[in-house]
N, C-alpha and C positions, 0 to 999 in steps of 0.2 A: 231211458237209456237201457239197452240190453248188453250185458257183458257175458263172454263165454270163456271157457277154459282153453288152454293152449296145448298143442301137440308139438313136440320137438322136431318132428319130421317135416313140418310145414315150413316152407321158405318165406312166403309172404303172409304176414299177420295183418289183417285188414280192418280198418274202421270205415264205416259207411256213414256219411252225413248227407241227408237229403230231406228237404221240406215236405216232399210228397210221401205220405205213409205207404201208398200203394207201390210206388217205385222202390222205396227204401226196403220194404219187407220182401218184395220180389227179388231184389238184388241180393239181399242177405240170404234168402233161401237158396238162391242159385250158387252163391259162394260156398255154402255149407257142403255142397256136393261136387265142388270143382277141385280136382287135384292141383296141388301147388299153392292153394290158398286156404287160409283159416280165418274165419270171422272172429275178430277180437271184440267188436262192438258195433252197434248201430244206433243212430240218434238223429234227432231233428234240431238239436241245440248245439250251437258252436262252442259254448263253454264246456260242454261235455266232451267234445273232441279234444279240447286242450287238456282236460283231466286224463283222458285215455292216453294221450301222447306223453304227458308228463309221467305217467305210470311206467312208461318204458316197454309196454307190451306190444305196441303196434309199430310196423315199419312200412306200411302201405296205406295211404289215405285216399278215399274216393269222395270228392267234395262237390257239392251242388253249386255250380257257378250261377244258377238262377237266383241264388240268395243275395247276389250283388256285392257291393264293396266290402262288407264285413268278412266275407269268405276269402276275399283277396288278401285282406290283412292277416287272416289266420294262415293262409298259404305261405305268406312271407315269413311268419313266425316259425312255422313247421320246418321250412327249408333252411332257415338260418340256424336252427338250434339242434339239428340231428340229421343223421343219415337216413333218408327215407325216400319213398316214391310217392308222388302226389298226382292223381288223375282228376281232372275237372270234367264233370258231366254238364251238358248244356242242352237247352231246347233250341232247335233251329229257329232263327228269327231274332236272336239276341246277339247279333254280331258286335254291337257296341261293347257289351260286357266281355265278349271273347277277345276283342282287340285290346281291351285294357289288361286282360289276363296274359296276353302274349308276353308282356314285359316281366312276368313273374318267372319263377324257376320251375314251373309245373312240368311234369314228365309226359303228360298226355292230355288230349282234349277229345272227349268222346261224346257223340250225339246220343241222346236217349232213345233214338229210333232204331238202334241195332236189334237184331234178334238176340236171344239169350246166348246161343253158341258163338255168334260173332263177337258179342261184347266180352265174353270170357277169353276168346282168342286174342283180342286186342289187349286186354289186361295182361295176358301172359307175355306179350311182346314188351310191354312196359316193364314187367317184372324182370325180363332178361336184359334190360338196359336200353331198349329202343325208345325213341321219341315218336309218339303216335298221335296223329290227328285224323279224325274220321273224314272220309272222302267228302261227305256232304258238307262238313264244316270247312274243308279246304276250298271247295267250290264257292261257298258263301263268302269266305274271306277274299277270294280272288275277285269276286264281284265288288266287294267293299273297297278293295285296294284300287280298282280301276277308277272309282269315283273319288277316292281319297288316298292317294299313294303315300308312301313314306315321305314326311315333310322335308327331309334332307336329301335333295336330289344331287348332291355333290359326291355321293358314294360311287365308287367305280371299282369293278373287278380288276382294273389295270393296276391297282395298288397292291394286288396280291401276286405272290410268286406262283409259277405253274403248279407246284405241289399244293399250295394253299387253295388254289382253285379246285383241284381234285378233292381236297378235304371238304370244301364248301359244297361241292356237288353231292358228296356222300351224306353230309348233314341234311341237305335238302330232300334226300330220299328217306330220311329217318333213321339212318344207321347209328349205332352206338359207337363209342370210341374203340371198343374191342373189335367190332365188325369192320370199322374203317381200317384198323390195324391189319386185319386179315386180308381185306380186299386190296390194300395198297402195298402190302408186304413191308410194313414198317412197325416199329415198336409202339406199344400203347403210350409210353412216355412221350415219344415223338409226336404222336397224334395229339396229345393234350397240348403240347407246345404250339402246334399248328392251329388248333382250334382257338387257343388264346390269342394268337396273332391275327387270325381272321376276324374275331369279334372286335379286337382293338382297332384294326385298320378300318373296318367298316362301321365302327362306333355303334355296335349293338351290345345290349346287356345279356341277351339270351340266344341260345341256339335256334329257338323257334322263330325269333325275329329274323335271324340270318337265313333260315330256311325259306321263309316267306318272301324275303327280298330276292333270294336266288331264283325262286320260282317266278316271281314277277319279272325278273330280268333275263329269263331264258337260260339259267345256269343249272338246269336239272339233269342234263345229259350225263350219264355215267361214264366211267373210264372206258 
């Protein structure tokens, strides 16, 4: 495990967990020179991520979903115990693991095939509160859902109010609550209430599930 010192000017203090030394070291080096990010640590061991998290130095975690179920358990622990951003990285072709991760509270799902500049740009969007899924992963999920759609086919947008439909459409495009507030001209608190109602009425645990369902059902057209 590698630990680094912290600068107070940096907003996102990052821990990188990845089983591939090449990818992990390359990403760590990239973050060292990326404004808005500071590398707190890098490791290939899940227990060391927990130690870094418990030390309180990190608020942004990049986790290798290719590690399987144990990393999903870690993700749940991180999101339930602190305010932080968590991004899952994944190799295309592991849609089963990605579908399992959709039910978590991850803030983003990024393919490892991005260029360095694009990867950092997407991390920046997550840091600003947006929910991000790489286009290539979205396409893979769409193909998976065509053959194995959400098991509960009784969900219907007709249970939502017109405003809740608008909020759902915004969620499906990856907007944060603040961005939805600005786009619809309503308060952030009102957005939170609408999001809560949307998830409850459609019986989803996460925004990502709702976004995928909306995409599958043609509810991605903006206002």
